[in-house]
C-alpha positions in Angstrom: -84.1 -38.8 -241.5 -83.7 -38.6 -237.7 -81.6 -40.5 -235.2 -84.6 -42.5 -234.2 -84.9 -43.8 -237.7 -81.5 -45.5 -237.4 -81.1 -49.3 -236.5 -79.8 -50.6 -233.1 -76.7 -48.8 -232.3 -74.6 -52.0 -232.4 -75.4 -52.3 -236.1 -74.5 -48.6 -236.9 -72.2 -48.3 -239.9 -69.6 -45.6 -240.0 -71.9 -43.4 -242.0 -74.6 -43.8 -239.2 -72.1 -42.7 -236.5 -71.2 -39.6 -238.6 -74.8 -39.0 -239.1 -75.3 -39.1 -235.3 -72.4 -36.7 -234.8 -73.7 -34.4 -237.2 -77.3 -34.4 -235.5 -75.4 -33.7 -232.2 -73.8 -30.6 -234.0 -70.2 -31.8 -233.7 -67.6 -30.0 -235.8 -66.6 -31.3 -239.3 -63.0 -32.0 -238.1 -64.3 -34.3 -235.3 -66.6 -36.2 -237.7 -63.4 -36.6 -240.2 -61.5 -38.1 -237.2 -64.1 -40.7 -236.6 -64.2 -41.5 -240.3 -60.4 -42.0 -240.3 -60.5 -44.2 -237.3 -63.2 -46.2 -238.8 -65.7 -45.9 -235.8 -68.8 -47.7 -236.4 -71.7 -48.5 -233.8 -69.8 -51.3 -232.0 -66.6 -49.3 -231.8 -68.6 -46.2 -230.5 -70.1 -48.0 -227.6 -66.6 -49.4 -226.6 -64.9 -46.0 -226.6 -63.7 -44.8 -223.1 -62.3 -41.6 -222.0 -58.8 -42.3 -222.7 -59.7 -43.3 -226.4 -61.7 -40.1 -226.8 -58.9 -37.8 -225.4 -56.4 -39.6 -227.6 -58.4 -39.0 -230.8 -59.4 -35.4 -230.0 -56.2 -34.3 -228.4 -56.4 -31.0 -230.4 -59.9 -30.3 -229.3 -61.2 -28.2 -226.4 -61.8 -30.1 -223.1 -65.4 -28.9 -223.2 -65.9 -30.6 -226.4 -64.4 -34.0 -225.2 -66.4 -33.9 -222.1 -69.7 -33.3 -224.1 -68.8 -36.1 -226.6 -68.2 -38.6 -223.5 -71.6 -37.5 -222.0 -73.3 -38.2 -225.3 -71.7 -41.6 -225.7 -72.7 -42.6 -222.1 -76.3 -41.4 -222.7 -76.3 -43.4 -225.9 -75.2 -46.5 -224.0 -77.9 -45.9 -221.4 -80.6 -45.4 -223.9 -79.8 -48.8 -225.9 -78.9 -50.9 -222.7 -82.2 -52.8 -222.7 -82.3 -53.2 -226.5 -78.8 -54.8 -226.4 -80.1 -57.1 -223.7 -83.0 -58.1 -225.8 -80.8 -58.9 -228.6 -78.5 -61.1 -226.4 -75.5 -58.8 -226.0 -73.8 -57.8 -222.9 -74.2 -54.0 -222.8 -70.7 -53.6 -221.1 -68.4 -55.8 -223.3 -70.8 -56.1 -226.2 -70.1 -59.9 -226.1 -73.0 -62.0 -227.5 -74.3 -64.4 -224.8 -75.8 -67.8 -225.6 -78.1 -67.8 -222.6 -80.3 -65.1 -223.6 -83.1 -65.8 -221.1 -80.5 -65.3 -218.3 -79.8 -61.8 -219.4 -83.3 -61.0 -220.4 -84.2 -61.4 -216.8 -82.0 -58.4 -216.1 -79.3 -60.2 -214.1 -75.7 -59.2 -215.3 -72.7 -61.1 -214.1 -69.5 -59.0 -214.5 -66.9 -61.1 -216.5 -63.6 -61.3 -214.8 -60.6 -63.5 -215.1 -61.9 -66.1 -212.5 -65.5 -66.0 -214.0 -67.0 -69.2 -215.3 -67.4 -67.8 -218.8 -63.6 -66.8 -219.0 -62.6 -70.3 -217.8 -64.8 -72.0 -220.5 -63.4 -69.6 -223.0 -59.8 -70.1 -221.9 -60.1 -73.9 -221.8 -61.1 -74.0 -225.5 -58.2 -71.9 -226.8 -54.4 -71.9 -226.5 -54.3 -68.3 -225.0 -52.6 -68.4 -221.6 -52.8 -64.6 -220.9 -56.0 -63.0 -219.8 -58.2 -61.8 -222.7 -58.2 -58.0 -223.1 -61.7 -57.4 -221.9 -62.5 -54.1 -220.3 -65.4 -53.5 -218.2 -67.7 -50.3 -217.8 -68.6 -49.4 -214.4 -69.8 -46.0 -213.1 -68.6 -44.2 -216.0 -65.0 -45.6 -216.4 -63.6 -48.7 -218.0 -61.9 -51.1 -215.7 -59.2 -53.6 -216.3 -59.6 -57.5 -215.9 -57.7 -57.3 -212.7 -60.0 -54.7 -211.2 -63.1 -56.3 -212.6 -62.3 -59.7 -211.2 -62.3 -58.3 -207.6 -65.9 -57.2 -208.3 -67.2 -60.4 -209.8 -69.4 -61.2 -207.1 -71.0 -57.7 -207.0 -74.2 -58.1 -209.0 -76.2 -55.1 -210.3 -79.5 -55.3 -211.8 -80.1 -53.5 -215.2 -83.0 -51.5 -213.8 -81.5 -50.3 -210.6 -79.4 -47.6 -209.7 -75.8 -47.7 -207.9 -77.4 -47.7 -204.4 -79.6 -50.8 -205.4 -82.9 -48.7 -205.7 -85.2 -49.7 -208.6 -85.3 -47.1 -211.4 -88.4 -48.2 -213.5 -91.1 -49.5 -211.4 -94.7 -50.3 -212.8 -97.7 -49.9 -210.4 -99.1 -53.2 -211.5 -102.6 -52.6 -210.2 -103.8 -56.2 -211.1 -101.3 -57.6 -208.5 -102.5 -55.4 -205.8 -106.1 -56.6 -206.5 -104.9 -60.1 -206.4 -103.2 -59.7 -203.1 -106.3 -57.9 -201.7 -108.3 -61.0 -202.9 -105.8 -63.3 -201.2 -106.2 -61.3 -198.0 -109.8 -61.4 -198.1 -109.9 -65.2 -198.5 -107.4 -65.7 -195.6 -109.5 -63.5 -193.2 -112.6 -65.4 -194.2 -110.8 -68.7 -193.3 -109.5 -67.0 -190.1 -113.0 -66.0 -189.2 -114.2 -69.4 -189.6 -111.4 -71.1 -187.7 -112.1 -68.6 -184.8 -115.6 -69.9 -184.6 -114.4 -73.4 -184.5 -111.8 -72.9 -181.8 -114.4 -71.0 -179.7 -116.4 -74.2 -179.7 -113.4 -76.2 -178.6 -112.3 -73.9 -175.8 -111.5 -75.8 -172.6 -113.6 -75.7 -169.5 -112.6 -73.0 -167.3 -113.5 -75.0 -164.1 -111.4 -78.0 -165.2 -108.6 -76.0 -166.9 -107.6 -72.7 -165.0 -105.4 -70.1 -166.7 -101.8 -71.3 -167.1 -98.9 -69.6 -165.2 -97.6 -66.6 -166.9 -94.9 -64.3 -165.7 -96.6 -61.1 -167.0 -100.2 -62.0 -166.2 -99.4 -63.2 -162.7 -97.6 -59.9 -161.7 -99.7 -57.3 -163.6 -103.3 -56.6 -162.5 -106.3 -56.8 -165.0 -107.1 -53.5 -166.5 -110.6 -53.6 -168.0 -110.2 -50.9 -170.5 -106.8 -52.0 -171.7 -107.9 -54.1 -174.6 -110.1 -51.4 -176.1 -107.1 -49.0 -175.8 -105.0 -51.5 -177.9 -107.6 -51.4 -180.8 -107.7 -47.7 -180.6 -103.8 -47.7 -180.8 -104.1 -49.9 -183.9 -106.6 -47.4 -185.4 -104.1 -44.7 -185.0 -101.4 -46.7 -186.9 -103.9 -47.5 -189.6 -104.6 -43.8 -190.1 -100.9 -43.1 -190.4 -100.5 -45.8 -192.9 -103.4 -44.6 -195.0 -101.7 -41.2 -195.2 -98.4 -42.8 -196.3 -100.2 -44.7 -199.0 -102.0 -41.7 -200.3 -98.8 -39.8 -200.9 -96.3 -42.5 -201.8 -95.5 -42.7 -205.5 -95.5 -46.6 -205.5 -98.6 -47.1 -203.3 -99.8 -50.2 -205.4 -96.5 -51.9 -204.6 -96.8 -51.2 -201.0 -100.4 -52.3 -200.8 -99.8 -55.6 -202.3 -96.8 -56.3 -200.1 -99.0 -55.5 -197.1 -101.8 -57.5 -198.1 -99.5 -60.6 -199.0 -97.7 -60.5 -195.8 -100.8 -60.0 -193.7 -102.4 -62.8 -195.4 -99.5 -65.1 -195.0 -99.2 -64.4 -191.3 -102.9 -64.8 -190.5 -103.1 -68.1 -192.6 -100.2 -69.4 -190.4 -102.4 -68.2 -187.3 -105.1 -70.4 -188.5 -103.0 -73.5 -188.2 -101.5 -72.7 -184.8 -105.1 -71.9 -183.4 -106.3 -75.3 -184.7 -103.4 -77.3 -183.5 -103.4 -76.6 -179.7 -106.4 -75.2 -177.6 -104.9 -73.2 -174.6 -106.9 -72.5 -171.6 -108.6 -69.0 -171.1 -105.9 -66.7 -169.8 -108.2 -64.7 -167.5 -110.9 -65.4 -165.1 -112.8 -62.4 -166.2 -113.5 -63.9 -169.6 -116.7 -65.7 -169.9 -115.9 -68.4 -172.4 -118.0 -71.5 -173.1 -118.4 -73.6 -176.2 -121.6 -73.4 -178.1 -124.0 -76.4 -177.9 -123.8 -78.0 -181.2 -125.6 -81.1 -182.4 -123.5 -83.5 -184.6 -126.6 -85.4 -185.9 -127.2 -85.4 -189.8 -130.5 -83.7 -189.2 -128.9 -80.4 -187.8 -125.5 -80.7 -189.5 -126.3 -78.2 -192.2 -128.1 -75.8 -189.9 -125.0 -75.9 -187.6 -122.6 -75.1 -190.5 -124.8 -72.3 -191.6 -124.8 -70.9 -188.1 -121.0 -71.0 -188.0 -120.8 -69.2 -191.3 -123.1 -66.5 -190.0 -121.0 -66.1 -186.9 -117.8 -66.1 -189.0 -119.4 -63.3 -191.1 -120.0 -61.2 -188.1 -116.5 -61.6 -187.1 -115.3 -60.8 -190.5 -117.4 -57.7 -191.1 -116.3 -56.3 -187.8 -112.7 -57.2 -188.3 -112.7 -59.1 -185.0 -112.6 -55.8 -183.0 -114.1 -55.9 -179.5 -115.0 -52.2 -179.9 -117.4 -53.5 -182.6 -118.9 -55.9 -180.2 -117.0 -59.1 -181.2 -116.0 -61.4 -178.3 -114.1 -64.6 -179.2 -112.4 -67.3 -177.1 -109.7 -69.8 -177.9 -107.8 -67.9 -180.5 -104.8 -67.3 -178.4 -101.8 -68.8 -180.2 -100.9 -66.3 -181.7 -102.2 -62.8 -181.0 -103.8 -61.2 -184.1 -103.9 -57.9 -182.6 -100.1 -57.9 -182.1 -99.6 -59.0 -185.7 -101.6 -56.0 -187.0 -99.8 -53.4 -184.7 -96.4 -54.9 -185.7 -97.0 -55.1 -189.4 -98.2 -51.5 -189.5 -95.4 -50.3 -187.4 -92.7 -52.0 -189.7 -94.4 -50.9 -192.9 -94.6 -47.2 -191.7 -91.0 -47.1 -190.7 -89.9 -48.9 -193.9 -91.6 -46.7 -196.4 -91.2 -43.2 -194.8 -88.1 -41.1 -194.9 -85.3 -42.1 -192.5 -85.2 -38.5 -191.4 -88.6 -38.7 -189.7 -87.3 -39.9 -186.5 -90.2 -38.6 -184.4 -92.5 -40.4 -186.5 -90.7 -43.6 -186.2 -90.4 -43.3 -182.5 -94.1 -42.6 -182.2 -95.0 -45.6 -184.2 -92.7 -48.0 -182.1 -94.1 -46.5 -178.9 -97.8 -47.2 -180.2 -96.6 -50.7 -181.1 -95.1 -51.5 -177.6 -98.1 -49.8 -175.8 -100.5 -51.8 -177.9 -98.7 -55.0 -176.8 -98.8 -53.9 -173.3 -102.4 -53.1 -173.5 -103.1 -56.6 -174.8 -101.4 -58.2 -171.8 -102.9 -55.8 -169.3 -106.3 -56.8 -170.5 -105.4 -60.5 -169.8 -106.8 -61.3 -173.3 -103.6 -63.3 -174.4 -100.7 -65.0 -172.7 -97.3 -63.5 -173.0 -96.0 -66.4 -175.4 -99.0 -65.4 -177.7 -97.8 -61.9 -178.0 -94.1 -62.7 -178.3 -94.6 -65.3 -181.0 -96.8 -63.0 -182.9 -94.2 -60.2 -182.9 -91.5 -62.6 -183.8 -93.1 -64.1 -186.6 -94.5 -60.9 -188.1 -91.0 -59.1 -187.8 -89.1 -62.0 -189.3 -91.4 -62.6 -192.2 -91.4 -58.7 -192.9 -87.5 -58.7 -192.8 -87.1 -61.9 -194.8 -89.5 -60.7 -197.5 -87.8 -57.3 -197.9 -84.4 -58.8 -197.7 -85.2 -61.0 -200.9 -87.0 -58.2 -202.6 -84.2 -55.7 -202.0 -81.2 -58.1 -202.7 -81.1 -58.7 -206.4 -78.4 -61.3 -206.1 -80.5 -63.7 -203.8 -83.6 -63.2 -206.1 -81.7 -64.5 -209.2 -79.2 -67.1 -207.9 -81.9 -69.2 -206.2 -84.8 -68.3 -208.5 -86.1 -71.9 -208.8 -85.9 -72.5 -205.2 -87.6 -69.2 -204.4 -90.4 -70.1 -206.8 -90.9 -73.4 -204.8 -90.8 -72.2 -201.3 -92.2 -68.6 -201.9 -94.5 -68.8 -204.8 -96.4 -65.6 -203.8 -93.1 -63.7 -203.3 -91.9 -64.9 -206.8 -95.3 -63.7 -208.3 -95.6 -60.3 -206.7 -91.9 -59.4 -206.9 -91.1 -60.7 -210.3 -90.7 -57.2 -211.7 -88.9 -55.6 -208.8 -85.2 -55.6 -209.0 -84.2 -53.4 -206.4 -85.2 -51.3 -203.3 -88.5 -49.3 -203.8 -87.5 -45.8 -203.2 -89.5 -43.7 -200.9 -90.8 -40.9 -203.3 -93.9 -39.1 -202.7 -96.3 -36.9 -204.7 -97.9 -33.6 -204.1 -101.6 -33.0 -203.8 -101.8 -31.6 -207.2 -99.9 -34.6 -208.7 -102.4 -37.0 -206.9 -105.5 -35.2 -208.4 -103.8 -35.1 -211.8 -103.4 -38.9 -211.6 -107.0 -39.4 -210.4 -108.1 -37.2 -213.3 -106.2 -39.1 -215.8 -107.4 -42.4 -214.3 -110.9 -41.3 -214.3 -110.6 -40.1 -218.0 -109.1 -43.4 -219.1 -111.8 -45.4 -217.5 -114.5 -43.2 -219.0 -113.0 -43.4 -222.3 -112.7 -47.2 -222.1 -116.4 -47.6 -220.9 -117.6 -45.3 -223.7 -115.7 -47.2 -226.3 -117.1 -50.6 -225.0 -120.6 -49.1 -225.0 -120.3 -47.9 -228.4 -119.0 -51.1 -229.6 -121.7 -53.1 -227.9 -124.4 -50.7 -229.5 -122.9 -51.2 -233.0 -122.8 -55.0 -232.5 -126.4 -55.2 -231.3 -127.4 -53.0 -234.3 -125.7 -55.4 -236.7 -127.3 -58.3 -235.1 -130.8 -56.7 -235.3 -130.2 -56.0 -239.0 -129.1 -59.5 -239.8 -131.8 -61.1 -237.9 -134.7 -58.9 -238.9 -137.3 -60.7 -241.0 -138.0 -59.4 -244.5 -141.7 -58.0 -244.2 -143.6 -57.6 -247.4 -147.1 -56.7 -247.7 -149.6 -58.7 -249.9 -150.0 -55.9 -252.2 -146.2 -55.6 -252.8 -146.0 -59.4 -253.4 -149.0 -59.2 -255.9 -147.4 -56.4 -257.8 -144.1 -58.2 -258.2 -146.1 -61.3 -259.5 -148.0 -59.1 -262.2 -144.6 -57.6 -263.4 -143.1 -61.0 -263.6 -146.2 -62.2 -265.7 -146.2 -59.2 -267.9 -142.5 -59.5 -268.6 
């Protein structure tokens, strides 16, 4: 029998505790002391350093520290199991609202907590209950724990708020990518529509703008903006390749980009601004609204939207659109890439962060120098993108906000609730080496090959069984006549 064959630690008997001590190779004298003190599984989890020192006062200090370390490791190994069974792993109190604890949200119980007030109102006890609290390796009194009542800690996050166990959840990344594809398709179609609604340049001249009125037009500036964005994309790809949690980063990037561009579709449709520069040759396409040419007109718009979508709306790829001014899509991409690179790289890479911020600011400058957007378009794009990025990551990193207002969050931020349902802290910036990346790719390829081979074998077996069941029984006339003669002779 091994320790893994034992039941949950909270259900251990005294003999189970003695067996655990024996497997940990503790002296017989220590095991006898545990037997004398009647220490079962529940009491073992509640032992603190003072209790162990009192029991083992005659034992060496190294033995005491080793036992304390083993008890803490036992608590950590059984923490999730206690949650699943409805117990608070710190106090071992049984909680009625199991779902609340199963979600990983632990409220430290103090004298002023709601649970204590309910408990105290149903009893005649006027003094605080003798509840202790395990925190950072030590047990705290009620008075100390009450001061920490509002400090919430996830069951799957470390002391600094970083998540400990993170799953890649490849499916969510694919869903986020599909969401972005749909939104970019909608954006491309809306850009075709607003191009046909662009105001006449003769009747509606460019609006007054502080920047555009004082900075001369630079013909190559807008192309430089797109090359700046290309450099940021390359840096972001390198970060994704080496980051350990690349699929979490991808789904966040896809979800935020999709949401911002979906909002951009609305702002483009609501109001059509006049063309910001006289160098732009913008005129609406001639469209017929008769029923005879309606479907051909829709098909033509879909084809133009496809050209914009496949070329990512880049002017260096030959795309030229008008009317999609409020707000700047190029500024959104520049800002989003800058924020993601600075967020998911080490804080010690100061030069990289300065470089990405310089690229972001110069990209915005090039947009305005090319007179492709008004200043308000760029400012709104930067503000919306940065605020949405910060709000999203504040909710994702702050466990208390995620749990307290979970219902409200699901209503107002359904995508966030879905994508971040398993995240309970800050995603740590951990990276993999080249050898680890190749090992993961090999393991992934091996897994896919085995699954495909297994599916192919199953399909072959099923098809063979179907052929056997449906195959007609073919008997020749000679065999049939022989059977008749045998039946008659018998």
